[in-house]
N, C-alpha and C positions, 0 to 999 in steps of 0.2 A: 504494500500500500504506500503510495507516494505521500510524503509530508507536504504540508501546505506550501512551503517555499519551493519545493521541487515541482509541484503542480504548477505554480505560477511561472517558473522558468520554462516549463514545457509549453505552457499556453503562449507565452511571449514568443518562443521559438517557432511555434506553429503559425502565429500571425505574421512573423517576419518572413517565413518561407512563402506563405500565401501572397504577401505583398510583393516579394521578388518575382514570383510566377506571374502575377498580374501585370507587373511592369514589363516583363519580357514578351507578353503576348502582343501581337500587332493590333493596332486600332483599325477597326473595320468601318466601312460605309455600308448603308443598308443594301446597296446593289454593288456587287463585287464583279469586276471585269475578269475575263479569262486571262488577260495579260498580267494583271496584278497577281492573280492566284498562282500562275506558273512561276512568277518571280519570287514568290514567298513560300513555295512548297516546303522548304526545310526550316521554316521559321519556328522557333521554340514557342510553345503555348498556342499553336494553331491546331484546331480540330476541324477536319473536313468531314462533313456528315452527309453521306450518300443516302438519298431517300428512295428506297425500294417500294414503289407504289404498287400494291396488289389490289386488283379489282375485287368488288364484292361478290362477283359471280364465280368463284372457284379459286381465287387467290393465286392465279398464275402471274409470274413476274412479267411486267410489261417492258421487256427488253429482249435482245437477242439471246439465244441459248447460252452463249459464252459471254457472261457479263464483263463489262469494262468499268474501271474506276479511275478517278483522279489518283495519282500516286499518293499513298499515305492515308487514303480515305477509309473511314470506318463506315459501316452500313447499318441502317435501321429500316425496319419494315413499317410501312404506313398503310392503313391506320393502326394496325398492331397495338403497341402499348400506348399510343397517343390518344386514343378515343375509346369511349365505352358508354354503356347506358347509364344515365344518371337521372334519378327521379322519374323513371318510366320513359324517358326520351332517349332514343338511340343516337349514337354518333357524337355524344358530347365530349368535351375535353375530359380525359381521364382524371382521376382524383389527384390532388396535389401530392399526397403522400406516395401514391404509386409512381408518379412521374419523378419525384425526388429520388426514389430508389432506382428507377430505371436510368435516369441521367447519371447518377453516381456510378452505376455499373458500366457505363460506356465512356467514362472519363470526362464528363461535362460538368463544370461548375462555374462560378463567377470569376475564376482566375484565368479562364481560357477564352480565346476568340473562336467562334464557331461559324464556318462557312457552310451553308446548306446547299446541297447540290441535288437537283431533280433531273429527270430524264430530258426535259425540253421538247418532247415529241408533240405535245398539244397543250391546250389551255388547262385541261383537267390535271395533267401532270404538273404543270406550272403551279396550279393551286395547291397541290400536295406539298410543294416546297414552301409556299407562302403560309400554309396552315401550320407546318412544323415551325417555321420562323415565328409566326404569331404566338404559338404556344410557348416557345422559349422566352419571348418578350413578356408575355403574360405572367410567366413564372418569376420574372425579375431579372433575367439576364439582359445585359445592355450591349455587350460586344458581339453582335450577331450580324451576319451578312448573307445575302442570297446570290449565288453565282448566276450572272446574266446569261440566259440561253441554256444553262445546265449542261448535261453531258452531250447533248446534240451539238451545241456550239463548240464545246471543247474538242470533240472528235473531228468535227468538220474543219477545224483550224489546224489539225495535225499535231495537237499537243500530246504530251506523253501520257500513256495509260498503263494500268496494271490489270491483270485478270483475276486478282485476288484482293479482297479487302484486308485492311490492316486489323490487327487484334488490339482492341482498346485497353488502356490501363484504367483501373478503377480510380475514382475520385470521391469526394464527399460534397454533396450539394444540398443546401437548404434554400427552399424557395421563399421569395418575398413577392407574392402575387400583386399585380398592378390592377386595381379595380377600375381604372379609367379606360381599359382596353376592351371590356366586355360589358354586356347588358343582359338582364334577365327577362323572361317573358312578362312578368308583372310590370317591369319598368317599360317594356315596349308598349304594353297595353296603355300605360299612362301617357305615352308619347304620341299615341294616335290622336290626330286632330290638333296637334300643337305645331310650333315652328320647327320641331325636330324633323330632319329630312330622313325619310325611310327609303333607303337606297337598295333597290332590287338588282342583284348581280346576275340574275339568270337570263338566258336567252328569251326572246320575245314570246315563244310558245308557252313557256311557263308563266311569264308575267301576265299574259292575256288569258290564262286559264285553259288553254288548249291541251296542255300536257301537265303532268304532275309526277312527283317522285313516288316511287312504289310504296314508300312507307307513310306518305301523307294521306290522310283520310279524304281530303278535299283539294281540288285545284284552286288556283287563284293567288292573289297577292295581298299584302297588308293594305288596309284602307289608307288612301292618300299617298301611296308609294310612287316613286319615280323609278324609271329603269335605266340602268347603265350596264350593259352586257360586258362582263369581265373580259371576254375575248377581244374587245375593241382595243385593248392596250397592247396586244401581242402582235409582233411582226411574224406572220405565218411563214414567210420565206426563210427566216433564220431561227425562229423560236425565241429570239431575244425580245425585250421590251422595245417599243418605239422610242424615239428621242424624247427627251424631257419636254421639249416645246410641243410635240405632238400629244403627249400625255396630258399636258396642261390644257390644251385646246379641247381635247375630248371630254375631260372632266368638267370644264367650264360651261358646257352646254346645259348641264343639270345642276351644277354646283358653283355658283358665282361667288359665294361668301366662304372664305377659308376658315372663318371662325364659327360657322354654323355647327349645330349639334347634328351629327350624322350617324345613323345606324345602318351598317352594312349587313345585308342578309341574303340568303339564297334558299336552298332546300335543307341543307344540313350544316351550314357554316363552313363549307369547303370552298366553293367558288367565291363566296363573300370575302374570304381572306385575301384573295387577289386584289379586289377593290380596296380593301383596308390597307394593304401594303402600298399600293400605288399612291393612294390619297394621303395617308398618314406618314409614311416613311419617306416617300420621294417628293411629293408635291407640297408638303407643309400644311395640309389641313389639320387643324389643331385638335379637333374634338370628334374623332371617329371611333366608334365602338363596334365590335363584332357581335352579332346576335347568334350565339352558338346554336341554339335550338332551331332557329329559322322556321321555315314553313312546316316542316315535319312536326316540330314541337308545338307551333302555334295552332295547327289544325287538329291536334289531338283532343282539344276541348271544342265540342260542337257549338258552344256559345260564343266563341271568338269569331268576329266577323272577317270575311274575306271578300275581295272584289274580283269580278271577272273582266274580260276585255272591254265590254261595253259599259262598265261602271256599275253593273247590277251586282247585288250581293249573291255570293255563292253559298 
């Protein structure tokens, strides 16, 4: 058993080591270029997190049979440990305690810089990356970036790859959740009919009520919502985001006020994370929250109103 003085010395040493690790980790911007990442592959304190997005239909890896990774990358399965059913609503952010344990097991804590890498094949894969990014930020991690264009851009540019992921070292992570990044169903209900902008990230067919998610009891949108299809931000030719000027122009059509209270939603909080990322992390919209439950959670209660394409109630 350690004496009080010995315990104090050990605690101070631990803090000192953590501070040194934090200082050695590179500072990231929200959007990380392929050029930057290649130049910093061997940087101490950098964790490259490859998102292996598996479809809900059978869980097959959405990549070639022989996977490729950025050198030194560790891999995570999405939705896997990132999402679970909470309060009867499927697809929610997993418990904070569970995520603390998981992130600790793959070497992620507040002392490292994390670059999230998604496949870059389409908008849904891009959103898997932004959803993981949002979760890390929601848990209190600040030094996080998303690789622009993901593995699609990385390979197209002939950058180095490996066919095996790295083995992570364990760490210790304690979350400090950020309540400003998320919003509950009850809070959304209170926002309907106010100045809060309810921003629907889904394609038009969902917004108009012609299509619905298989887990949503009813089609439709939140009353008073405006639409901004998350796909509009992506350059389909490269898988990268469009220029910042183009992003700003696209967003300004529906969102003129950067100080407005904005709720980004979709079916399950997946696509909505892409709009949250572009608006909050890249364009400087100050008050953007992600509605995790989105339309699947909203429509579980038949008393909650929805609107269809012609403005009638669904």
